[in-house]
PDBQT receptor file of N, H, CA, C and O in Angstrom, charges set to zero:
ATOM      1  N   UNK A   1       0.607  -0.919   0.035  1.00  0.00    +0.000 N 
ATOM      2  CA  UNK A   1       0.216  -0.026   0.151  1.00  0.00    +0.000 C 
ATOM      3  C   UNK A   1       0.827   0.890  -0.082  1.00  0.00    +0.000 C 
ATOM      4  O   UNK A   1       2.027   0.635   0.020  1.00  0.00    +0.000 OA
ATOM      5  N   UNK A   2       0.601   2.016  -0.395  1.00  0.00    +0.000 N 
ATOM      6  H   UNK A   2      -0.373   2.223  -0.477  1.00  0.00    +0.000 HD
ATOM      7  CA  UNK A   2       0.964   3.668  -1.093  1.00  0.00    +0.000 C 
ATOM      8  C   UNK A   2      -0.078   4.689  -0.127  1.00  0.00    +0.000 C 
ATOM      9  O   UNK A   2      -1.304   4.627  -0.040  1.00  0.00    +0.000 OA
ATOM     10  N   UNK A   3       0.886   5.650   0.562  1.00  0.00    +0.000 N 
ATOM     11  H   UNK A   3       1.882   5.701   0.491  1.00  0.00    +0.000 HD
ATOM     12  CA  UNK A   3      -0.295   6.862   1.010  1.00  0.00    +0.000 C 
ATOM     13  C   UNK A   3       0.579   7.821   0.346  1.00  0.00    +0.000 C 
ATOM     14  O   UNK A   3       1.809   7.828   0.299  1.00  0.00    +0.000 OA
ATOM     15  N   UNK A   4      -0.412   8.770  -0.246  1.00  0.00    +0.000 N 
ATOM     16  H   UNK A   4      -1.411   8.765  -0.208  1.00  0.00    +0.000 HD
ATOM     17  CA  UNK A   4      -0.424   9.718  -1.002  1.00  0.00    +0.000 C 
ATOM     18  C   UNK A   4      -0.465  11.264  -0.232  1.00  0.00    +0.000 C 
ATOM     19  O   UNK A   4      -1.604  11.461   0.193  1.00  0.00    +0.000 OA
ATOM     20  N   UNK A   5      -0.003  11.832  -0.087  1.00  0.00    +0.000 N 
ATOM     21  H   UNK A   5       0.921  11.672  -0.432  1.00  0.00    +0.000 HD
ATOM     22  CA  UNK A   5      -0.130  13.099   0.893  1.00  0.00    +0.000 C 
ATOM     23  C   UNK A   5       0.030  14.436   0.183  1.00  0.00    +0.000 C 
ATOM     24  O   UNK A   5       1.094  14.966  -0.136  1.00  0.00    +0.000 OA
ATOM     25  N   UNK A   6      -1.560  15.024  -0.065  1.00  0.00    +0.000 N 
ATOM     26  H   UNK A   6      -2.424  14.593   0.194  1.00  0.00    +0.000 HD
ATOM     27  CA  UNK A   6      -1.951  16.227  -1.026  1.00  0.00    +0.000 C 
ATOM     28  C   UNK A   6      -2.397  17.142  -0.030  1.00  0.00    +0.000 C 
ATOM     29  O   UNK A   6      -3.091  16.766   0.915  1.00  0.00    +0.000 OA
ATOM     30  N   UNK A   7      -1.957  18.578  -0.225  1.00  0.00    +0.000 N 
ATOM     31  H   UNK A   7      -1.393  18.883  -0.992  1.00  0.00    +0.000 HD
ATOM     32  CA  UNK A   7      -2.700  19.796   0.275  1.00  0.00    +0.000 C 
ATOM     33  C   UNK A   7      -3.323  20.650  -0.573  1.00  0.00    +0.000 C 
ATOM     34  O   UNK A   7      -3.004  21.125  -1.663  1.00  0.00    +0.000 OA
ATOM     35  N   UNK A   8      -4.221  20.751   0.093  1.00  0.00    +0.000 N 
ATOM     36  H   UNK A   8      -4.479  20.365   0.978  1.00  0.00    +0.000 HD
ATOM     37  CA  UNK A   8      -5.265  21.641  -0.812  1.00  0.00    +0.000 C 
ATOM     38  C   UNK A   8      -5.896  22.593   0.012  1.00  0.00    +0.000 C 
ATOM     39  O   UNK A   8      -5.884  22.668   1.241  1.00  0.00    +0.000 OA
ATOM     40  N   UNK A   9      -6.707  23.646  -1.209  1.00  0.00    +0.000 N 
ATOM     41  H   UNK A   9      -6.717  23.585  -2.207  1.00  0.00    +0.000 HD
ATOM     42  CA  UNK A   9      -6.675  25.102  -0.411  1.00  0.00    +0.000 C 
ATOM     43  C   UNK A   9      -8.051  25.045   0.668  1.00  0.00    +0.000 C 
ATOM     44  O   UNK A   9      -8.242  26.058   1.341  1.00  0.00    +0.000 OA
ATOM     45  N   UNK A  10      -8.899  24.004   0.816  1.00  0.00    +0.000 N 
ATOM     46  H   UNK A  10      -8.744  23.182   0.269  1.00  0.00    +0.000 HD
ATOM     47  CA  UNK A  10      -9.643  23.972   1.401  1.00  0.00    +0.000 C 
ATOM     48  C   UNK A  10     -10.525  22.586   1.787  1.00  0.00    +0.000 C 
ATOM     49  O   UNK A  10     -10.549  21.882   0.778  1.00  0.00    +0.000 OA
ATOM     50  N   UNK A  11     -11.053  22.127   2.589  1.00  0.00    +0.000 N 
ATOM     51  H   UNK A  11     -11.034  22.698   3.409  1.00  0.00    +0.000 HD
ATOM     52  CA  UNK A  11     -11.662  20.866   2.990  1.00  0.00    +0.000 C 
ATOM     53  C   UNK A  11     -12.532  20.637   1.884  1.00  0.00    +0.000 C 
ATOM     54  O   UNK A  11     -12.471  19.489   1.445  1.00  0.00    +0.000 OA
ATOM     55  N   UNK A  12     -13.428  21.510   1.235  1.00  0.00    +0.000 N 
ATOM     56  H   UNK A  12     -13.477  22.443   1.591  1.00  0.00    +0.000 HD
ATOM     57  CA  UNK A  12     -13.926  21.495  -0.043  1.00  0.00    +0.000 C 
ATOM     58  C   UNK A  12     -13.572  20.946  -0.981  1.00  0.00    +0.000 C 
ATOM     59  O   UNK A  12     -14.144  19.976  -1.480  1.00  0.00    +0.000 OA
ATOM     60  N   UNK A  13     -12.236  21.645  -1.514  1.00  0.00    +0.000 N 
ATOM     61  H   UNK A  13     -11.771  22.432  -1.108  1.00  0.00    +0.000 HD
ATOM     62  CA  UNK A  13     -11.356  20.927  -2.468  1.00  0.00    +0.000 C 
ATOM     63  C   UNK A  13     -10.887  19.828  -2.102  1.00  0.00    +0.000 C 
ATOM     64  O   UNK A  13     -10.476  19.200  -3.078  1.00  0.00    +0.000 OA
ATOM     65  N   UNK A  14     -10.719  19.163  -0.910  1.00  0.00    +0.000 N 
ATOM     66  H   UNK A  14     -11.053  19.673  -0.117  1.00  0.00    +0.000 HD
ATOM     67  CA  UNK A  14     -10.178  17.838  -0.503  1.00  0.00    +0.000 C 
ATOM     68  C   UNK A  14     -10.685  16.986  -0.819  1.00  0.00    +0.000 C 
ATOM     69  O   UNK A  14     -10.210  16.068  -1.488  1.00  0.00    +0.000 OA
ATOM     70  N   UNK A  15     -12.153  17.123  -0.269  1.00  0.00    +0.000 N 
ATOM     71  H   UNK A  15     -12.538  17.869   0.274  1.00  0.00    +0.000 HD
ATOM     72  CA  UNK A  15     -13.360  16.173  -0.263  1.00  0.00    +0.000 C 
ATOM     73  C   UNK A  15     -13.781  16.024  -1.768  1.00  0.00    +0.000 C 
ATOM     74  O   UNK A  15     -14.162  14.882  -2.023  1.00  0.00    +0.000 OA
ATOM     75  N   UNK A  16     -13.807  16.889  -2.820  1.00  0.00    +0.000 N 
ATOM     76  H   UNK A  16     -13.497  17.817  -2.613  1.00  0.00    +0.000 HD
ATOM     77  CA  UNK A  16     -14.030  16.919  -4.029  1.00  0.00    +0.000 C 
ATOM     78  C   UNK A  16     -13.627  15.835  -4.507  1.00  0.00    +0.000 C 
ATOM     79  O   UNK A  16     -14.243  14.828  -4.857  1.00  0.00    +0.000 OA
ATOM     80  N   UNK A  17     -11.981  16.225  -4.505  1.00  0.00    +0.000 N 
ATOM     81  H   UNK A  17     -11.480  17.042  -4.221  1.00  0.00    +0.000 HD
ATOM     82  CA  UNK A  17     -10.681  15.408  -5.442  1.00  0.00    +0.000 C 
ATOM     83  C   UNK A  17     -10.554  13.847  -4.725  1.00  0.00    +0.000 C 
ATOM     84  O   UNK A  17     -10.138  12.825  -5.270  1.00  0.00    +0.000 OA
ATOM     85  N   UNK A  18     -11.101  14.031  -3.182  1.00  0.00    +0.000 N 
ATOM     86  H   UNK A  18     -11.439  14.861  -2.739  1.00  0.00    +0.000 HD
ATOM     87  CA  UNK A  18     -10.956  12.455  -2.786  1.00  0.00    +0.000 C 
ATOM     88  C   UNK A  18     -11.920  11.899  -3.252  1.00  0.00    +0.000 C 
ATOM     89  O   UNK A  18     -11.799  10.789  -3.771  1.00  0.00    +0.000 OA
ATOM     90  N   UNK A  19     -13.329  12.656  -3.166  1.00  0.00    +0.000 N 
ATOM     91  H   UNK A  19     -13.427  13.557  -2.745  1.00  0.00    +0.000 HD
ATOM     92  CA  UNK A  19     -14.516  11.477  -3.975  1.00  0.00    +0.000 C 
ATOM     93  C   UNK A  19     -13.995  10.966  -5.109  1.00  0.00    +0.000 C 
ATOM     94  O   UNK A  19     -13.876   9.748  -5.245  1.00  0.00    +0.000 OA
ATOM     95  N   UNK A  20     -13.559  11.998  -6.223  1.00  0.00    +0.000 N 
ATOM     96  H   UNK A  20     -13.656  12.987  -6.112  1.00  0.00    +0.000 HD
ATOM     97  CA  UNK A  20     -13.356  11.385  -7.690  1.00  0.00    +0.000 C 
ATOM     98  C   UNK A  20     -12.406  10.594  -7.787  1.00  0.00    +0.000 C 
ATOM     99  O   UNK A  20     -12.590   9.655  -8.562  1.00  0.00    +0.000 OA
ATOM    100  N   UNK A  21     -10.756  10.681  -6.893  1.00  0.00    +0.000 N 
ATOM    101  H   UNK A  21     -10.606  11.443  -6.264  1.00  0.00    +0.000 HD
ATOM    102  CA  UNK A  21     -10.298   9.440  -7.093  1.00  0.00    +0.000 C 
ATOM    103  C   UNK A  21     -10.794   8.067  -6.519  1.00  0.00    +0.000 C 
ATOM    104  O   UNK A  21     -10.452   7.008  -7.045  1.00  0.00    +0.000 OA
ATOM    105  N   UNK A  22     -11.520   8.119  -5.544  1.00  0.00    +0.000 N 
ATOM    106  H   UNK A  22     -11.798   8.980  -5.118  1.00  0.00    +0.000 HD
ATOM    107  CA  UNK A  22     -12.023   6.880  -5.271  1.00  0.00    +0.000 C 
ATOM    108  C   UNK A  22     -13.113   6.356  -5.923  1.00  0.00    +0.000 C 
ATOM    109  O   UNK A  22     -13.408   5.161  -5.922  1.00  0.00    +0.000 OA
ATOM    110  N   UNK A  23     -13.753   7.287  -6.516  1.00  0.00    +0.000 N 
ATOM    111  H   UNK A  23     -13.513   8.258  -6.517  1.00  0.00    +0.000 HD
ATOM    112  CA  UNK A  23     -15.082   6.815  -7.473  1.00  0.00    +0.000 C 
ATOM    113  C   UNK A  23     -14.403   6.280  -8.683  1.00  0.00    +0.000 C 
ATOM    114  O   UNK A  23     -15.116   5.437  -9.227  1.00  0.00    +0.000 OA
ATOM    115  N   UNK A  24     -13.256   6.480  -9.301  1.00  0.00    +0.000 N 
ATOM    116  H   UNK A  24     -12.677   7.166  -8.859  1.00  0.00    +0.000 HD
ATOM    117  CA  UNK A  24     -12.517   6.227 -10.513  1.00  0.00    +0.000 C 
ATOM    118  C   UNK A  24     -11.684   4.993  -9.879  1.00  0.00    +0.000 C 
ATOM    119  O   UNK A  24     -11.162   4.210 -10.673  1.00  0.00    +0.000 OA
ATOM    120  N   UNK A  25     -11.553   4.810  -8.687  1.00  0.00    +0.000 N 
ATOM    121  H   UNK A  25     -11.977   5.447  -8.042  1.00  0.00    +0.000 HD
ATOM    122  CA  UNK A  25     -10.652   3.275  -8.206  1.00  0.00    +0.000 C 
ATOM    123  C   UNK A  25      -9.444   3.844  -8.379  1.00  0.00    +0.000 C 
ATOM    124  O   UNK A  25      -8.606   3.071  -8.844  1.00  0.00    +0.000 OA
ATOM    125  N   UNK A  26      -9.051   5.018  -8.142  1.00  0.00    +0.000 N 
ATOM    126  H   UNK A  26      -9.731   5.646  -7.764  1.00  0.00    +0.000 HD
ATOM    127  CA  UNK A  26      -7.150   4.762  -8.386  1.00  0.00    +0.000 C 
ATOM    128  C   UNK A  26      -6.899   5.063  -6.680  1.00  0.00    +0.000 C 
ATOM    129  O   UNK A  26      -5.832   5.389  -6.161  1.00  0.00    +0.000 OA
ATOM    130  N   UNK A  27      -7.887   4.902  -6.167  1.00  0.00    +0.000 N 
ATOM    131  H   UNK A  27      -8.755   4.638  -6.589  1.00  0.00    +0.000 HD
ATOM    132  CA  UNK A  27      -7.444   4.694  -4.322  1.00  0.00    +0.000 C 
ATOM    133  C   UNK A  27      -8.581   4.119  -3.999  1.00  0.00    +0.000 C 
ATOM    134  O   UNK A  27      -9.673   4.113  -4.566  1.00  0.00    +0.000 OA
ATOM    135  N   UNK A  28      -8.112   3.514  -2.778  1.00  0.00    +0.000 N 
ATOM    136  H   UNK A  28      -7.225   3.519  -2.317  1.00  0.00    +0.000 HD
ATOM    137  CA  UNK A  28      -9.386   2.675  -2.216  1.00  0.00    +0.000 C 
ATOM    138  C   UNK A  28      -9.960   3.380  -1.051  1.00  0.00    +0.000 C 
ATOM    139  O   UNK A  28     -11.038   3.112  -0.520  1.00  0.00    +0.000 OA
ATOM    140  N   UNK A  29      -8.951   4.509  -0.633  1.00  0.00    +0.000 N 
ATOM    141  H   UNK A  29      -8.075   4.727  -1.064  1.00  0.00    +0.000 HD
ATOM    142  CA  UNK A  29      -9.762   5.293   0.727  1.00  0.00    +0.000 C 
ATOM    143  C   UNK A  29      -9.290   6.713   0.440  1.00  0.00    +0.000 C 
ATOM    144  O   UNK A  29      -8.408   6.893  -0.400  1.00  0.00    +0.000 OA
ATOM    145  N   UNK A  30      -9.858   7.760   1.124  1.00  0.00    +0.000 N 
ATOM    146  H   UNK A  30     -10.574   7.614   1.807  1.00  0.00    +0.000 HD
ATOM    147  CA  UNK A  30      -9.575   8.991   1.391  1.00  0.00    +0.000 C 
ATOM    148  C   UNK A  30      -9.849   9.796   2.642  1.00  0.00    +0.000 C 
ATOM    149  O   UNK A  30     -10.927   9.859   3.233  1.00  0.00    +0.000 OA
ATOM    150  N   UNK A  31      -8.631  10.448   2.983  1.00  0.00    +0.000 N 
ATOM    151  H   UNK A  31      -7.756  10.397   2.502  1.00  0.00    +0.000 HD
ATOM    152  CA  UNK A  31      -8.851  10.884   4.288  1.00  0.00    +0.000 C 
ATOM    153  C   UNK A  31      -8.834  12.188   3.929  1.00  0.00    +0.000 C 
ATOM    154  O   UNK A  31      -8.343  12.510   2.847  1.00  0.00    +0.000 OA
ATOM    155  N   UNK A  32      -9.456  13.275   4.932  1.00  0.00    +0.000 N 
ATOM    156  H   UNK A  32      -9.854  13.014   5.811  1.00  0.00    +0.000 HD
ATOM    157  CA  UNK A  32      -9.370  14.635   4.788  1.00  0.00    +0.000 C 
ATOM    158  C   UNK A  32      -9.192  15.172   6.540  1.00  0.00    +0.000 C 
ATOM    159  O   UNK A  32      -9.820  14.783   7.525  1.00  0.00    +0.000 OA
ATOM    160  N   UNK A  33      -8.208  16.086   6.444  1.00  0.00    +0.000 N 
ATOM    161  H   UNK A  33      -7.698  16.402   5.644  1.00  0.00    +0.000 HD
ATOM    162  CA  UNK A  33      -7.930  16.739   7.605  1.00  0.00    +0.000 C 
ATOM    163  C   UNK A  33      -7.978  18.502   7.307  1.00  0.00    +0.000 C 
ATOM    164  O   UNK A  33      -7.439  19.125   6.392  1.00  0.00    +0.000 OA
ATOM    165  N   UNK A  34      -8.785  18.985   8.382  1.00  0.00    +0.000 N 
ATOM    166  H   UNK A  34      -9.223  18.479   9.126  1.00  0.00    +0.000 HD
ATOM    167  CA  UNK A  34      -9.141  20.276   7.951  1.00  0.00    +0.000 C 
ATOM    168  C   UNK A  34      -8.116  21.145   8.673  1.00  0.00    +0.000 C 
ATOM    169  O   UNK A  34      -7.172  20.732   9.347  1.00  0.00    +0.000 OA
ATOM    170  N   UNK A  35      -8.504  22.619   8.389  1.00  0.00    +0.000 N 
ATOM    171  H   UNK A  35      -9.271  22.954   7.842  1.00  0.00    +0.000 HD
ATOM    172  CA  UNK A  35      -7.538  23.387   9.050  1.00  0.00    +0.000 C 
ATOM    173  C   UNK A  35      -6.380  23.415   9.705  1.00  0.00    +0.000 C 
ATOM    174  O   UNK A  35      -6.157  23.775  10.860  1.00  0.00    +0.000 OA
ATOM    175  N   UNK A  36      -5.208  22.756   8.373  1.00  0.00    +0.000 N 
ATOM    176  H   UNK A  36      -5.390  22.464   7.434  1.00  0.00    +0.000 HD
ATOM    177  CA  UNK A  36      -4.021  22.770   8.800  1.00  0.00    +0.000 C 
ATOM    178  C   UNK A  36      -3.383  24.303   8.585  1.00  0.00    +0.000 C 
ATOM    179  O   UNK A  36      -3.881  25.091   7.781  1.00  0.00    +0.000 OA
ATOM    180  N   UNK A  37      -2.230  24.619   9.397  1.00  0.00    +0.000 N 
ATOM    181  H   UNK A  37      -1.825  23.979  10.050  1.00  0.00    +0.000 HD
ATOM    182  CA  UNK A  37      -1.797  25.790   9.072  1.00  0.00    +0.000 C 
ATOM    183  C   UNK A  37      -0.319  25.448   8.416  1.00  0.00    +0.000 C 
ATOM    184  O   UNK A  37       0.498  24.669   8.908  1.00  0.00    +0.000 OA
ATOM    185  N   UNK A  38      -0.142  26.277   7.079  1.00  0.00    +0.000 N 
ATOM    186  H   UNK A  38      -0.805  26.909   6.679  1.00  0.00    +0.000 HD
ATOM    187  CA  UNK A  38       0.863  26.202   6.347  1.00  0.00    +0.000 C 
ATOM    188  C   UNK A  38       2.003  27.377   6.259  1.00  0.00    +0.000 C 
ATOM    189  O   UNK A  38       1.644  28.449   5.771  1.00  0.00    +0.000 OA
ATOM    190  N   UNK A  39       2.891  27.284   6.553  1.00  0.00    +0.000 N 
ATOM    191  H   UNK A  39       3.182  26.414   6.950  1.00  0.00    +0.000 HD
ATOM    192  CA  UNK A  39       3.860  28.496   6.088  1.00  0.00    +0.000 C 
ATOM    193  C   UNK A  39       4.759  28.104   4.768  1.00  0.00    +0.000 C 
ATOM    194  O   UNK A  39       5.107  26.940   4.576  1.00  0.00    +0.000 OA
ATOM    195  N   UNK A  40       5.056  29.030   3.998  1.00  0.00    +0.000 N 
ATOM    196  H   UNK A  40       4.773  29.976   4.155  1.00  0.00    +0.000 HD
ATOM    197  CA  UNK A  40       5.496  28.715   2.972  1.00  0.00    +0.000 C 
ATOM    198  C   UNK A  40       6.038  29.872   2.245  1.00  0.00    +0.000 C 
ATOM    199  O   UNK A  40       5.708  30.991   2.637  1.00  0.00    +0.000 OA
ATOM    200  N   UNK A  41       6.864  29.746   1.191  1.00  0.00    +0.000 N 
ATOM    201  H   UNK A  41       7.133  28.837   0.873  1.00  0.00    +0.000 HD
ATOM    202  CA  UNK A  41       7.546  31.083   0.334  1.00  0.00    +0.000 C 
ATOM    203  C   UNK A  41       6.496  30.938  -0.588  1.00  0.00    +0.000 C 
ATOM    204  O   UNK A  41       5.936  29.844  -0.652  1.00  0.00    +0.000 OA
ATOM    205  N   UNK A  42       6.117  31.914  -1.352  1.00  0.00    +0.000 N 
ATOM    206  H   UNK A  42       6.572  32.803  -1.300  1.00  0.00    +0.000 HD
ATOM    207  CA  UNK A  42       5.362  32.135  -2.672  1.00  0.00    +0.000 C 
ATOM    208  C   UNK A  42       5.588  33.553  -3.335  1.00  0.00    +0.000 C 
ATOM    209  O   UNK A  42       5.090  34.578  -2.870  1.00  0.00    +0.000 OA
ATOM    210  N   UNK A  43       6.306  33.520  -4.350  1.00  0.00    +0.000 N 
ATOM    211  H   UNK A  43       6.711  32.687  -4.727  1.00  0.00    +0.000 HD
ATOM    212  CA  UNK A  43       6.770  34.693  -5.265  1.00  0.00    +0.000 C 
ATOM    213  C   UNK A  43       7.532  35.447  -4.193  1.00  0.00    +0.000 C 
ATOM    214  O   UNK A  43       7.163  36.590  -3.924  1.00  0.00    +0.000 OA
ATOM    215  N   UNK A  44       8.567  34.906  -3.556  1.00  0.00    +0.000 N 
ATOM    216  H   UNK A  44       8.866  33.977  -3.775  1.00  0.00    +0.000 HD
ATOM    217  CA  UNK A  44       9.494  35.991  -2.741  1.00  0.00    +0.000 C 
ATOM    218  C   UNK A  44       8.800  36.634  -1.351  1.00  0.00    +0.000 C 
ATOM    219  O   UNK A  44       9.137  37.593  -0.656  1.00  0.00    +0.000 OA
ATOM    220  N   UNK A  45       7.866  35.840  -1.267  1.00  0.00    +0.000 N 
ATOM    221  H   UNK A  45       7.592  35.062  -1.832  1.00  0.00    +0.000 HD
ATOM    222  CA  UNK A  45       7.235  36.101   0.153  1.00  0.00    +0.000 C 
ATOM    223  C   UNK A  45       7.085  35.120   1.153  1.00  0.00    +0.000 C 
ATOM    224  O   UNK A  45       7.170  33.997   0.657  1.00  0.00    +0.000 OA
ATOM    225  N   UNK A  46       6.880  35.107   2.462  1.00  0.00    +0.000 N 
ATOM    226  H   UNK A  46       6.811  36.019   2.866  1.00  0.00    +0.000 HD
ATOM    227  CA  UNK A  46       6.568  34.283   3.183  1.00  0.00    +0.000 C 
ATOM    228  C   UNK A  46       5.172  34.448   3.392  1.00  0.00    +0.000 C 
ATOM    229  O   UNK A  46       4.651  35.532   3.653  1.00  0.00    +0.000 OA
ATOM    230  N   UNK A  47       4.379  33.026   3.239  1.00  0.00    +0.000 N 
ATOM    231  H   UNK A  47       4.803  32.145   3.026  1.00  0.00    +0.000 HD
ATOM    232  CA  UNK A  47       2.742  33.275   3.263  1.00  0.00    +0.000 C 
ATOM    233  C   UNK A  47       2.472  32.136   4.556  1.00  0.00    +0.000 C 
ATOM    234  O   UNK A  47       3.075  31.122   4.906  1.00  0.00    +0.000 OA
ATOM    235  N   UNK A  48       1.527  32.690   4.949  1.00  0.00    +0.000 N 
ATOM    236  H   UNK A  48       1.037  33.514   4.665  1.00  0.00    +0.000 HD
ATOM    237  CA  UNK A  48       0.587  31.611   6.175  1.00  0.00    +0.000 C 
ATOM    238  C   UNK A  48      -0.506  31.565   6.070  1.00  0.00    +0.000 C 
ATOM    239  O   UNK A  48      -1.156  32.576   6.339  1.00  0.00    +0.000 OA
ATOM    240  N   UNK A  49      -1.182  30.333   5.621  1.00  0.00    +0.000 N 
ATOM    241  H   UNK A  49      -0.654  29.513   5.403  1.00  0.00    +0.000 HD
ATOM    242  CA  UNK A  49      -2.622  29.951   5.295  1.00  0.00    +0.000 C 
ATOM    243  C   UNK A  49      -3.264  28.750   5.863  1.00  0.00    +0.000 C 
ATOM    244  O   UNK A  49      -2.726  27.910   6.584  1.00  0.00    +0.000 OA
ATOM    245  N   UNK A  50      -4.257  28.772   5.523  1.00  0.00    +0.000 N 
ATOM    246  H   UNK A  50      -4.694  29.454   4.936  1.00  0.00    +0.000 HD
ATOM    247  CA  UNK A  50      -5.123  27.335   6.169  1.00  0.00    +0.000 C 
ATOM    248  C   UNK A  50      -5.328  26.651   5.009  1.00  0.00    +0.000 C 
ATOM    249  O   UNK A  50      -5.802  27.080   3.957  1.00  0.00    +0.000 OA
ATOM    250  N   UNK A  51      -4.851  25.312   5.329  1.00  0.00    +0.000 N 
ATOM    251  H   UNK A  51      -4.465  24.964   6.184  1.00  0.00    +0.000 HD
ATOM    252  CA  UNK A  51      -5.237  24.432   4.055  1.00  0.00    +0.000 C 
ATOM    253  C   UNK A  51      -5.798  23.248   4.911  1.00  0.00    +0.000 C 
ATOM    254  O   UNK A  51      -5.971  23.099   6.121  1.00  0.00    +0.000 OA
ATOM    255  N   UNK A  52      -6.029  22.410   3.736  1.00  0.00    +0.000 N 
ATOM    256  H   UNK A  52      -5.888  22.531   2.754  1.00  0.00    +0.000 HD
ATOM    257  CA  UNK A  52      -6.533  21.008   4.068  1.00  0.00    +0.000 C 
ATOM    258  C   UNK A  52      -5.458  19.848   3.773  1.00  0.00    +0.000 C 
ATOM    259  O   UNK A  52      -4.802  19.991   2.741  1.00  0.00    +0.000 OA
ATOM    260  N   UNK A  53      -5.247  18.894   4.442  1.00  0.00    +0.000 N 
ATOM    261  H   UNK A  53      -5.781  18.778   5.280  1.00  0.00    +0.000 HD
ATOM    262  CA  UNK A  53      -4.666  17.711   4.466  1.00  0.00    +0.000 C 
ATOM    263  C   UNK A  53      -5.579  16.849   3.130  1.00  0.00    +0.000 C 
ATOM    264  O   UNK A  53      -6.774  17.125   3.025  1.00  0.00    +0.000 OA
ATOM    265  N   UNK A  54      -5.027  15.933   2.257  1.00  0.00    +0.000 N 
ATOM    266  H   UNK A  54      -4.056  15.709   2.343  1.00  0.00    +0.000 HD
ATOM    267  CA  UNK A  54      -6.083  14.714   1.572  1.00  0.00    +0.000 C 
ATOM    268  C   UNK A  54      -4.890  13.789   1.667  1.00  0.00    +0.000 C 
ATOM    269  O   UNK A  54      -3.749  13.999   1.253  1.00  0.00    +0.000 OA
ATOM    270  N   UNK A  55      -5.335  12.798   2.249  1.00  0.00    +0.000 N 
ATOM    271  H   UNK A  55      -6.261  12.628   2.586  1.00  0.00    +0.000 HD
ATOM    272  CA  UNK A  55      -4.450  11.263   2.380  1.00  0.00    +0.000 C 
ATOM    273  C   UNK A  55      -4.859  10.529   1.378  1.00  0.00    +0.000 C 
ATOM    274  O   UNK A  55      -6.069  10.669   1.560  1.00  0.00    +0.000 OA
ATOM    275  N   UNK A  56      -4.782   9.882   0.499  1.00  0.00    +0.000 N 
ATOM    276  H   UNK A  56      -3.800   9.768   0.351  1.00  0.00    +0.000 HD
ATOM    277  CA  UNK A  56      -4.948   8.682  -0.334  1.00  0.00    +0.000 C 
ATOM    278  C   UNK A  56      -4.453   7.765   0.101  1.00  0.00    +0.000 C 
ATOM    279  O   UNK A  56      -3.370   7.910   0.668  1.00  0.00    +0.000 OA
ATOM    280  N   UNK A  57      -5.119   6.329  -0.006  1.00  0.00    +0.000 N 
ATOM    281  H   UNK A  57      -5.998   6.211  -0.466  1.00  0.00    +0.000 HD
ATOM    282  CA  UNK A  57      -4.317   5.309   0.202  1.00  0.00    +0.000 C 
ATOM    283  C   UNK A  57      -5.123   4.429  -1.268  1.00  0.00    +0.000 C 
ATOM    284  O   UNK A  57      -6.258   4.329  -1.735  1.00  0.00    +0.000 OA
ATOM    285  N   UNK A  58      -3.684   3.903  -1.596  1.00  0.00    +0.000 N 
ATOM    286  H   UNK A  58      -2.763   3.983  -1.217  1.00  0.00    +0.000 HD
ATOM    287  CA  UNK A  58      -3.688   3.328  -2.969  1.00  0.00    +0.000 C 
ATOM    288  C   UNK A  58      -2.501   2.052  -3.179  1.00  0.00    +0.000 C 
ATOM    289  O   UNK A  58      -1.551   1.704  -2.478  1.00  0.00    +0.000 OA
ATOM    290  N   UNK A  59      -2.890   1.691  -4.110  1.00  0.00    +0.000 N 
ATOM    291  H   UNK A  59      -3.663   1.973  -4.679  1.00  0.00    +0.000 HD
ATOM    292  CA  UNK A  59      -1.809   0.299  -4.437  1.00  0.00    +0.000 C 
ATOM    293  C   UNK A  59      -0.486   0.998  -5.320  1.00  0.00    +0.000 C 
ATOM    294  O   UNK A  59      -0.650   1.903  -6.138  1.00  0.00    +0.000 OA
ATOM    295  N   UNK A  60       0.775   0.422  -5.001  1.00  0.00    +0.000 N 
ATOM    296  H   UNK A  60       0.908  -0.313  -4.337  1.00  0.00    +0.000 HD
ATOM    297  CA  UNK A  60       2.035   0.933  -5.940  1.00  0.00    +0.000 C 
ATOM    298  C   UNK A  60       1.688   1.456  -7.332  1.00  0.00    +0.000 C 
ATOM    299  O   UNK A  60       1.690   2.629  -7.706  1.00  0.00    +0.000 OA
ATOM    300  N   UNK A  61       1.343   0.178  -8.135  1.00  0.00    +0.000 N 
ATOM    301  H   UNK A  61       1.342  -0.775  -7.831  1.00  0.00    +0.000 HD
ATOM    302  CA  UNK A  61       0.882  -0.016  -9.166  1.00  0.00    +0.000 C 
ATOM    303  C   UNK A  61      -0.063   0.796 -10.081  1.00  0.00    +0.000 C 
ATOM    304  O   UNK A  61      -0.184   0.805 -11.306  1.00  0.00    +0.000 OA
ATOM    305  N   UNK A  62      -0.821   1.613  -8.902  1.00  0.00    +0.000 N 
ATOM    306  H   UNK A  62      -0.723   1.606  -7.907  1.00  0.00    +0.000 HD
ATOM    307  CA  UNK A  62      -2.182   2.478  -9.355  1.00  0.00    +0.000 C 
ATOM    308  C   UNK A  62      -1.204   3.616  -9.344  1.00  0.00    +0.000 C 
ATOM    309  O   UNK A  62      -1.732   4.391 -10.142  1.00  0.00    +0.000 OA
ATOM    310  N   UNK A  63      -0.198   4.140  -8.964  1.00  0.00    +0.000 N 
ATOM    311  H   UNK A  63       0.231   3.511  -8.316  1.00  0.00    +0.000 HD
ATOM    312  CA  UNK A  63       0.285   5.283  -9.076  1.00  0.00    +0.000 C 
ATOM    313  C   UNK A  63       1.412   5.634 -10.258  1.00  0.00    +0.000 C 
ATOM    314  O   UNK A  63       1.876   6.771 -10.351  1.00  0.00    +0.000 OA
TER     315      UNK A  63
């Protein structure tokens, strides 16, 4: 099994992607963790944002 870690802009986006990936049977399961605090560089500026984590559980052969 492989876990794929994805950050999304919000919970709604994470759920939408997770639903699609599971529906297409590219992953067996998706998990969403809301309200993650992220700090990162973007276009020369230090940014702080709220994001959501999407974790997909799949098989290596499907990656």
